[in-house]
Biopython code that builds the backbone (N, CA, C, O; Angstrom):
import numpy as np
from Bio.PDB.StructureBuilder import StructureBuilder

atoms = [
    (1, "MET", "N", (-21.174, 11.086, 49.678)),
    (1, "MET", "CA", (-19.972, 11.475, 48.971)),
    (1, "MET", "C", (-19.421, 10.319, 48.132)),
    (1, "MET", "O", (-19.017, 10.530, 46.989)),
    (2, "SER", "N", (-19.399, 9.117, 48.679)),
    (2, "SER", "CA", (-18.886, 7.960, 47.942)),
    (2, "SER", "C", (-19.805, 7.645, 46.754)),
    (2, "SER", "O", (-19.347, 7.164, 45.718)),
    (3, "ARG", "N", (-21.088, 7.920, 46.914)),
    (3, "ARG", "CA", (-22.030, 7.700, 45.817)),
    (3, "ARG", "C", (-21.720, 8.645, 44.649)),
    (3, "ARG", "O", (-21.792, 8.245, 43.487)),
    (4, "LEU", "N", (-21.380, 9.880, 44.959)),
    (4, "LEU", "CA", (-21.036, 10.877, 43.938)),
    (4, "LEU", "C", (-19.771, 10.451, 43.178)),
    (4, "LEU", "O", (-19.721, 10.557, 41.952)),
    (5, "ILE", "N", (-18.775, 9.981, 43.884)),
    (5, "ILE", "CA", (-17.540, 9.512, 43.244)),
    (5, "ILE", "C", (-17.836, 8.307, 42.349)),
    (5, "ILE", "O", (-17.308, 8.204, 41.242)),
    (6, "PHE", "N", (-18.674, 7.407, 42.832)),
    (6, "PHE", "CA", (-19.058, 6.237, 42.051)),
    (6, "PHE", "C", (-19.743, 6.653, 40.745)),
    (6, "PHE", "O", (-19.421, 6.128, 39.679)),
    (7, "TYR", "N", (-20.686, 7.594, 40.831)),
    (7, "TYR", "CA", (-21.388, 8.075, 39.635)),
    (7, "TYR", "C", (-20.444, 8.791, 38.672)),
    (7, "TYR", "O", (-20.585, 8.648, 37.457)),
    (8, "LEU", "N", (-19.515, 9.531, 39.175)),
    (8, "LEU", "CA", (-18.547, 10.201, 38.320)),
    (8, "LEU", "C", (-17.668, 9.194, 37.573)),
    (8, "LEU", "O", (-17.364, 9.375, 36.394)),
    (9, "ILE", "N", (-17.272, 8.152, 38.261)),
    (9, "ILE", "CA", (-16.473, 7.105, 37.620)),
    (9, "ILE", "C", (-17.295, 6.406, 36.540)),
    (9, "ILE", "O", (-16.793, 6.172, 35.441)),
    (10, "ILE", "N", (-18.530, 6.076, 36.831)),
    (10, "ILE", "CA", (-19.407, 5.422, 35.854)),
    (10, "ILE", "C", (-19.629, 6.334, 34.648)),
    (10, "ILE", "O", (-19.569, 5.869, 33.510)),
    (11, "LEU", "N", (-19.882, 7.618, 34.877)),
    (11, "LEU", "CA", (-20.063, 8.566, 33.776)),
    (11, "LEU", "C", (-18.789, 8.692, 32.939)),
    (11, "LEU", "O", (-18.860, 8.790, 31.714)),
    (12, "GLY", "N", (-17.651, 8.688, 33.580)),
    (12, "GLY", "CA", (-16.383, 8.753, 32.868)),
    (12, "GLY", "C", (-16.177, 7.547, 31.968)),
    (12, "GLY", "O", (-15.736, 7.689, 30.828)),
    (13, "VAL", "N", (-16.491, 6.372, 32.467)),
    (13, "VAL", "CA", (-16.347, 5.147, 31.683)),
    (13, "VAL", "C", (-17.318, 5.159, 30.503)),
    (13, "VAL", "O", (-16.945, 4.781, 29.393)),
    (14, "ILE", "N", (-18.553, 5.586, 30.732)),
    (14, "ILE", "CA", (-19.538, 5.669, 29.648)),
    (14, "ILE", "C", (-19.087, 6.690, 28.607)),
    (14, "ILE", "O", (-19.172, 6.430, 27.407)),
    (15, "TYR", "N", (-18.609, 7.848, 29.059)),
    (15, "TYR", "CA", (-18.118, 8.881, 28.138)),
    (15, "TYR", "C", (-16.964, 8.351, 27.292)),
    (15, "TYR", "O", (-16.936, 8.564, 26.080)),
    (16, "TRP", "N", (-16.021, 7.668, 27.913)),
    (16, "TRP", "CA", (-14.874, 7.106, 27.197)),
    (16, "TRP", "C", (-15.317, 6.077, 26.158)),
    (16, "TRP", "O", (-14.809, 6.065, 25.037)),
    (17, "ALA", "N", (-16.282, 5.201, 26.537)),
    (17, "ALA", "CA", (-16.748, 4.157, 25.616)),
    (17, "ALA", "C", (-17.486, 4.763, 24.425)),
    (17, "ALA", "O", (-17.286, 4.333, 23.289)),
    (18, "VAL", "N", (-18.339, 5.761, 24.678)),
    (18, "VAL", "CA", (-19.085, 6.394, 23.589)),
    (18, "VAL", "C", (-18.138, 7.164, 22.677)),
    (18, "VAL", "O", (-18.261, 7.095, 21.454)),
    (19, "LYS", "N", (-17.205, 7.890, 23.259)),
    (19, "LYS", "CA", (-16.246, 8.651, 22.469)),
    (19, "LYS", "C", (-15.420, 7.714, 21.595)),
    (19, "LYS", "O", (-15.184, 8.015, 20.425)),
    (20, "ARG", "N", (-14.991, 6.615, 22.129)),
    (20, "ARG", "CA", (-14.172, 5.654, 21.374)),
    (20, "ARG", "C", (-14.984, 4.986, 20.267)),
    (20, "ARG", "O", (-14.450, 4.675, 19.203)),
    (21, "ALA", "N", (-16.277, 4.765, 20.520)),
    (21, "ALA", "CA", (-17.123, 4.133, 19.508)),
    (21, "ALA", "C", (-17.441, 5.105, 18.373)),
    (21, "ALA", "O", (-17.463, 4.708, 17.209)),
    (22, "LEU", "N", (-17.684, 6.361, 18.699)),
    (22, "LEU", "CA", (-18.035, 7.349, 17.678)),
    (22, "LEU", "C", (-16.827, 7.917, 16.956)),
    (22, "LEU", "O", (-16.909, 8.232, 15.768)),
    (23, "PHE", "N", (-15.718, 8.050, 17.645)),
    (23, "PHE", "CA", (-14.494, 8.613, 17.078)),
    (23, "PHE", "C", (-13.330, 7.663, 17.342)),
    (23, "PHE", "O", (-12.564, 7.866, 18.285)),
    (24, "PRO", "N", (-13.194, 6.616, 16.504)),
    (24, "PRO", "CA", (-12.113, 5.659, 16.748)),
    (24, "PRO", "C", (-10.757, 6.328, 16.610)),
    (24, "PRO", "O", (-10.627, 7.316, 15.889)),
    (25, "PRO", "N", (-9.744, 5.803, 17.293)),
    (25, "PRO", "CA", (-8.406, 6.400, 17.209)),
    (25, "PRO", "C", (-7.882, 6.329, 15.784)),
    (25, "PRO", "O", (-8.166, 5.377, 15.057)),
    (26, "LYS", "N", (-7.116, 7.339, 15.390)),
    (26, "LYS", "CA", (-6.573, 7.383, 14.039)),
    (26, "LYS", "C", (-5.531, 6.290, 13.880)),
    (26, "LYS", "O", (-4.706, 6.048, 14.761)),
    (27, "ARG", "N", (-5.596, 5.640, 12.725)),
    (27, "ARG", "CA", (-4.640, 4.586, 12.425)),
    (27, "ARG", "C", (-3.555, 5.141, 11.526)),
    (27, "ARG", "O", (-3.750, 6.140, 10.834)),
    (28, "GLU", "N", (-2.428, 4.491, 11.546)),
    (28, "GLU", "CA", (-1.297, 4.917, 10.733)),
    (28, "GLU", "C", (-1.643, 4.739, 9.257)),
    (28, "GLU", "O", (-2.154, 3.693, 8.859)),
    (29, "ASN", "N", (-1.373, 5.734, 8.468)),
    (29, "ASN", "CA", (-1.692, 5.703, 7.054)),
    (29, "ASN", "C", (-0.633, 4.902, 6.298)),
    (29, "ASN", "O", (0.538, 5.281, 6.266)),
    (30, "THR", "N", (-1.055, 3.788, 5.688)),
    (30, "THR", "CA", (-0.103, 2.933, 4.977)),
    (30, "THR", "C", (0.233, 3.460, 3.589)),
    (30, "THR", "O", (1.213, 3.019, 2.989)),
    (31, "LYS", "N", (-0.553, 4.389, 3.068)),
    (31, "LYS", "CA", (-0.262, 4.935, 1.747)),
    (31, "LYS", "C", (1.083, 5.647, 1.738)),
    (31, "LYS", "O", (1.802, 5.608, 0.739)),
    (32, "PHE", "N", (1.428, 6.301, 2.856)),
    (32, "PHE", "CA", (2.696, 6.999, 2.917)),
    (32, "PHE", "C", (3.863, 6.020, 2.923)),
    (32, "PHE", "O", (4.929, 6.329, 2.390)),
    (33, "LYS", "N", (3.681, 4.858, 3.510)),
    (33, "LYS", "CA", (4.736, 3.856, 3.506)),
    (33, "LYS", "C", (4.982, 3.364, 2.091)),
    (33, "LYS", "O", (6.130, 3.188, 1.683)),
    (34, "GLU", "N", (3.894, 3.138, 1.326)),
    (34, "GLU", "CA", (4.045, 2.692, -0.047)),
    (34, "GLU", "C", (4.692, 3.758, -0.904)),
    (34, "GLU", "O", (5.460, 3.444, -1.813)),
    (35, "ALA", "N", (4.391, 5.016, -0.624)),
    (35, "ALA", "CA", (4.947, 6.103, -1.417)),
    (35, "ALA", "C", (6.462, 6.208, -1.216)),
    (35, "ALA", "O", (7.174, 6.680, -2.103)),
    (36, "ALA", "N", (6.944, 5.779, -0.079)),
    (36, "ALA", "CA", (8.371, 5.869, 0.204)),
    (36, "ALA", "C", (9.155, 4.764, -0.503)),
    (36, "ALA", "O", (10.382, 4.823, -0.574)),
    (37, "GLU", "N", (8.464, 3.774, -1.017)),
    (37, "GLU", "CA", (9.128, 2.671, -1.696)),
    (37, "GLU", "C", (9.645, 3.114, -3.071)),
    (37, "GLU", "O", (9.083, 4.013, -3.697)),
    (38, "GLU", "N", (10.706, 2.478, -3.521)),
    (38, "GLU", "CA", (11.295, 2.822, -4.819)),
    (38, "GLU", "C", (10.310, 2.530, -5.948)),
    (38, "GLU", "O", (9.669, 1.479, -5.976)),
    (39, "MET", "N", (10.203, 3.475, -6.872)),
    (39, "MET", "CA", (9.309, 3.336, -8.015)),
    (39, "MET", "C", (10.137, 3.006, -9.253)),
    (39, "MET", "O", (11.257, 3.494, -9.408)),
    (40, "VAL", "N", (9.587, 2.182, -10.126)),
    (40, "VAL", "CA", (10.231, 1.828, -11.379)),
    (40, "VAL", "C", (9.271, 2.132, -12.524)),
    (40, "VAL", "O", (8.052, 2.134, -12.347)),
    (41, "GLN", "N", (9.845, 2.392, -13.713)),
    (41, "GLN", "CA", (9.016, 2.746, -14.858)),
    (41, "GLN", "C", (8.911, 1.578, -15.824)),
    (41, "GLN", "O", (9.902, 0.924, -16.150)),
    (42, "ASP", "N", (7.696, 1.334, -16.270)),
    (42, "ASP", "CA", (7.434, 0.305, -17.266)),
    (42, "ASP", "C", (7.924, 0.817, -18.618)),
    (42, "ASP", "O", (7.534, 1.908, -19.035)),
    (43, "PRO", "N", (8.779, 0.046, -19.319)),
    (43, "PRO", "CA", (9.301, 0.525, -20.605)),
    (43, "PRO", "C", (8.262, 0.533, -21.733)),
    (43, "PRO", "O", (8.505, 1.139, -22.777)),
    (44, "VAL", "N", (7.130, -0.114, -21.550)),
    (44, "VAL", "CA", (6.109, -0.175, -22.596)),
    (44, "VAL", "C", (5.113, 0.963, -22.455)),
    (44, "VAL", "O", (4.975, 1.788, -23.359)),
    (45, "CYS", "N", (4.419, 1.010, -21.323)),
    (45, "CYS", "CA", (3.372, 2.026, -21.150)),
    (45, "CYS", "C", (3.862, 3.245, -20.369)),
    (45, "CYS", "O", (3.122, 4.214, -20.206)),
    (46, "HIS", "N", (5.092, 3.201, -19.891)),
    (46, "HIS", "CA", (5.754, 4.314, -19.200)),
    (46, "HIS", "C", (5.070, 4.729, -17.892)),
    (46, "HIS", "O", (5.251, 5.854, -17.425)),
    (47, "CYS", "N", (4.294, 3.830, -17.311)),
    (47, "CYS", "CA", (3.696, 4.150, -16.007)),
    (47, "CYS", "C", (4.694, 3.753, -14.908)),
    (47, "CYS", "O", (5.581, 2.928, -15.130)),
    (48, "TYR", "N", (4.536, 4.342, -13.748)),
    (48, "TYR", "CA", (5.399, 4.035, -12.603)),
    (48, "TYR", "C", (4.648, 3.099, -11.669)),
    (48, "TYR", "O", (3.439, 3.219, -11.474)),
    (49, "ILE", "N", (5.392, 2.172, -11.104)),
    (49, "ILE", "CA", (4.819, 1.196, -10.180)),
    (49, "ILE", "C", (5.838, 0.901, -9.093)),
    (49, "ILE", "O", (7.045, 0.980, -9.322)),
    (50, "ALA", "N", (5.344, 0.558, -7.904)),
    (50, "ALA", "CA", (6.233, 0.205, -6.797)),
    (50, "ALA", "C", (7.042, -1.033, -7.184)),
    (50, "ALA", "O", (6.509, -1.981, -7.760)),
    (51, "LYS", "N", (8.306, -1.011, -6.867)),
    (51, "LYS", "CA", (9.213, -2.088, -7.259)),
    (51, "LYS", "C", (8.741, -3.447, -6.734)),
    (51, "LYS", "O", (8.892, -4.463, -7.412)),
    (52, "SER", "N", (8.176, -3.464, -5.542)),
    (52, "SER", "CA", (7.733, -4.732, -4.960)),
    (52, "SER", "C", (6.495, -5.290, -5.664)),
    (52, "SER", "O", (6.221, -6.485, -5.559)),
    (53, "GLN", "N", (5.751, -4.458, -6.372)),
    (53, "GLN", "CA", (4.539, -4.906, -7.053)),
    (53, "GLN", "C", (4.757, -5.103, -8.555)),
    (53, "GLN", "O", (3.852, -5.558, -9.255)),
    (54, "ALA", "N", (5.926, -4.774, -9.045)),
    (54, "ALA", "CA", (6.197, -4.845, -10.479)),
    (54, "ALA", "C", (6.446, -6.283, -10.917)),
    (54, "ALA", "O", (6.905, -7.119, -10.138)),
    (55, "TYR", "N", (6.137, -6.549, -12.168)),
    (55, "TYR", "CA", (6.429, -7.824, -12.818)),
    (55, "TYR", "C", (7.859, -7.700, -13.330)),
    (55, "TYR", "O", (8.113, -6.947, -14.271)),
    (56, "SER", "N", (8.784, -8.418, -12.733)),
    (56, "SER", "CA", (10.205, -8.250, -13.094)),
    (56, "SER", "C", (10.716, -9.444, -13.893)),
    (56, "SER", "O", (10.339, -10.592, -13.659)),
    (57, "VAL", "N", (11.592, -9.124, -14.847)),
    (57, "VAL", "CA", (12.178, -10.131, -15.722)),
    (57, "VAL", "C", (13.640, -9.776, -15.935)),
    (57, "VAL", "O", (13.978, -8.605, -16.103)),
    (58, "SER", "N", (14.504, -10.779, -15.930)),
    (58, "SER", "CA", (15.918, -10.563, -16.250)),
    (58, "SER", "C", (16.143, -10.958, -17.697)),
    (58, "SER", "O", (15.934, -12.110, -18.076)),
    (59, "LEU", "N", (16.566, -10.002, -18.498)),
    (59, "LEU", "CA", (16.849, -10.247, -19.908)),
    (59, "LEU", "C", (18.260, -9.796, -20.220)),
    (59, "LEU", "O", (18.614, -8.632, -20.029)),
    (60, "ARG", "N", (19.064, -10.734, -20.705)),
    (60, "ARG", "CA", (20.455, -10.436, -21.065)),
    (60, "ARG", "C", (21.213, -9.756, -19.932)),
    (60, "ARG", "O", (21.973, -8.817, -20.170)),
    (61, "GLY", "N", (21.017, -10.211, -18.728)),
    (61, "GLY", "CA", (21.723, -9.660, -17.583)),
    (61, "GLY", "C", (21.153, -8.363, -17.041)),
    (61, "GLY", "O", (21.670, -7.816, -16.067)),
    (62, "GLU", "N", (20.094, -7.866, -17.662)),
    (62, "GLU", "CA", (19.480, -6.613, -17.221)),
    (62, "GLU", "C", (18.106, -6.923, -16.631)),
    (62, "GLU", "O", (17.343, -7.701, -17.205)),
    (63, "LYS", "N", (17.794, -6.324, -15.500)),
    (63, "LYS", "CA", (16.509, -6.555, -14.864)),
    (63, "LYS", "C", (15.536, -5.476, -15.325)),
    (63, "LYS", "O", (15.793, -4.283, -15.158)),
    (64, "LEU", "N", (14.422, -5.903, -15.904)),
    (64, "LEU", "CA", (13.392, -4.983, -16.384)),
    (64, "LEU", "C", (12.134, -5.152, -15.533)),
    (64, "LEU", "O", (11.826, -6.249, -15.068)),
    (65, "PHE", "N", (11.423, -4.058, -15.341)),
    (65, "PHE", "CA", (10.211, -4.070, -14.530)),
    (65, "PHE", "C", (9.030, -3.631, -15.378)),
    (65, "PHE", "O", (9.106, -2.643, -16.108)),
    (66, "PHE", "N", (7.937, -4.376, -15.272)),
    (66, "PHE", "CA", (6.719, -4.090, -16.025)),
    (66, "PHE", "C", (5.547, -3.975, -15.054)),
    (66, "PHE", "O", (5.568, -4.539, -13.960)),
    (67, "CYS", "N", (4.525, -3.232, -15.478)),
    (67, "CYS", "CA", (3.355, -3.092, -14.601)),
    (67, "CYS", "C", (2.496, -4.349, -14.622)),
    (67, "CYS", "O", (1.750, -4.607, -13.678)),
    (68, "SER", "N", (2.597, -5.138, -15.699)),
    (68, "SER", "CA", (1.811, -6.369, -15.797)),
    (68, "SER", "C", (2.484, -7.334, -16.769)),
    (68, "SER", "O", (3.407, -6.969, -17.496)),
    (69, "GLU", "N", (2.008, -8.546, -16.764)),
    (69, "GLU", "CA", (2.527, -9.546, -17.696)),
    (69, "GLU", "C", (2.140, -9.166, -19.129)),
    (69, "GLU", "O", (2.871, -9.465, -20.074)),
    (70, "GLU", "N", (1.006, -8.517, -19.282)),
    (70, "GLU", "CA", (0.558, -8.066, -20.601)),
    (70, "GLU", "C", (1.564, -7.085, -21.214)),
    (70, "GLU", "O", (1.896, -7.201, -22.394)),
    (71, "CYS", "N", (2.047, -6.130, -20.434)),
    (71, "CYS", "CA", (3.057, -5.190, -20.937)),
    (71, "CYS", "C", (4.355, -5.917, -21.279)),
    (71, "CYS", "O", (5.029, -5.557, -22.244)),
    (72, "TYR", "N", (4.707, -6.929, -20.503)),
    (72, "TYR", "CA", (5.908, -7.717, -20.806)),
    (72, "TYR", "C", (5.754, -8.421, -22.154)),
    (72, "TYR", "O", (6.690, -8.450, -22.954)),
    (73, "LYS", "N", (4.580, -8.983, -22.401)),
    (73, "LYS", "CA", (4.346, -9.668, -23.672)),
    (73, "LYS", "C", (4.389, -8.690, -24.841)),
    (73, "LYS", "O", (4.879, -9.039, -25.914)),
    (74, "LYS", "N", (3.883, -7.468, -24.652)),
    (74, "LYS", "CA", (3.963, -6.436, -25.686)),
    (74, "LYS", "C", (5.435, -6.087, -25.947)),
    (74, "LYS", "O", (5.843, -5.893, -27.092)),
    (75, "TYR", "N", (6.219, -6.011, -24.874)),
    (75, "TYR", "CA", (7.649, -5.717, -24.997)),
    (75, "TYR", "C", (8.345, -6.829, -25.778)),
    (75, "TYR", "O", (9.170, -6.562, -26.651)),
    (76, "GLN", "N", (8.008, -8.070, -25.459)),
    (76, "GLN", "CA", (8.584, -9.221, -26.168)),
    (76, "GLN", "C", (8.243, -9.157, -27.645)),
    (76, "GLN", "O", (9.112, -9.354, -28.494)),
    (77, "ALA", "N", (6.997, -8.886, -27.954)),
    (77, "ALA", "CA", (6.551, -8.865, -29.346)),
    (77, "ALA", "C", (7.214, -7.730, -30.129)),
    (77, "ALA", "O", (7.577, -7.909, -31.292)),
    (78, "SER", "N", (7.372, -6.581, -29.506)),
    (78, "SER", "CA", (7.941, -5.440, -30.217)),
    (78, "SER", "C", (9.461, -5.543, -30.383)),
    (78, "SER", "O", (10.018, -4.962, -31.315)),
    (79, "ASN", "N", (10.129, -6.269, -29.500)),
    (79, "ASN", "CA", (11.589, -6.384, -29.546)),
    (79, "ASN", "C", (12.071, -7.751, -30.048)),
    (79, "ASN", "O", (13.276, -8.002, -30.094)),
    (80, "VAL", "N", (11.158, -8.615, -30.416)),
    (80, "VAL", "CA", (11.459, -9.955, -30.916)),
    (80, "VAL", "C", (12.474, -10.651, -29.998)),
    (80, "VAL", "O", (13.573, -11.020, -30.410)),
    (81, "LEU", "N", (12.067, -10.808, -28.775)),
    (81, "LEU", "CA", (12.936, -11.464, -27.790)),
    (81, "LEU", "C", (12.526, -12.925, -27.659)),
    (81, "LEU", "O", (11.368, -13.263, -27.904)),
    (82, "PRO", "N", (13.443, -13.782, -27.282)),
    (82, "PRO", "CA", (13.070, -15.184, -27.054)),
    (82, "PRO", "C", (12.179, -15.268, -25.823)),
    (82, "PRO", "O", (12.379, -14.534, -24.855)),
    (83, "LYS", "N", (11.207, -16.151, -25.860)),
    (83, "LYS", "CA", (10.289, -16.310, -24.724)),
    (83, "LYS", "C", (11.015, -16.976, -23.579)),
    (83, "LYS", "O", (11.769, -17.929, -23.776)),
    (84, "THR", "N", (10.777, -16.456, -22.347)),
    (84, "THR", "CA", (11.414, -17.045, -21.172)),
    (84, "THR", "C", (10.409, -17.703, -20.301)),
    (84, "THR", "O", (10.763, -18.256, -19.259)),
]
sb = StructureBuilder()
sb.init_structure("model")
sb.init_model(0)
sb.init_chain("A")
sb.init_seg("    ")
for serial, (resi, resn, name, xyz) in enumerate(atoms, 1):
    if name == "N":
        sb.init_residue(resn, " ", resi, " ")
    sb.init_atom(name, np.array(xyz, "f"), 0.0, 1.0, " ", f" {name:<3s}", serial, name[0])
structure = sb.get_structure()
């Protein structure tokens, strides 16, 4: 009887290890966390980007957000702004 219990325990441990190796536990999806973050629009190309990832510049007391430094330079060139 004790041998049967021992084998059942060993089989249970093997089953758990194989199941965990073949089907890892689901991880929390970080894409949903990023989606909940505030989005800002680039004034040049009009794309939306997460505020934390945006290239931000303060011009004349106003904070502007760009998707890249390249879009900021295009904005500068089109609006004839002083370089900062």
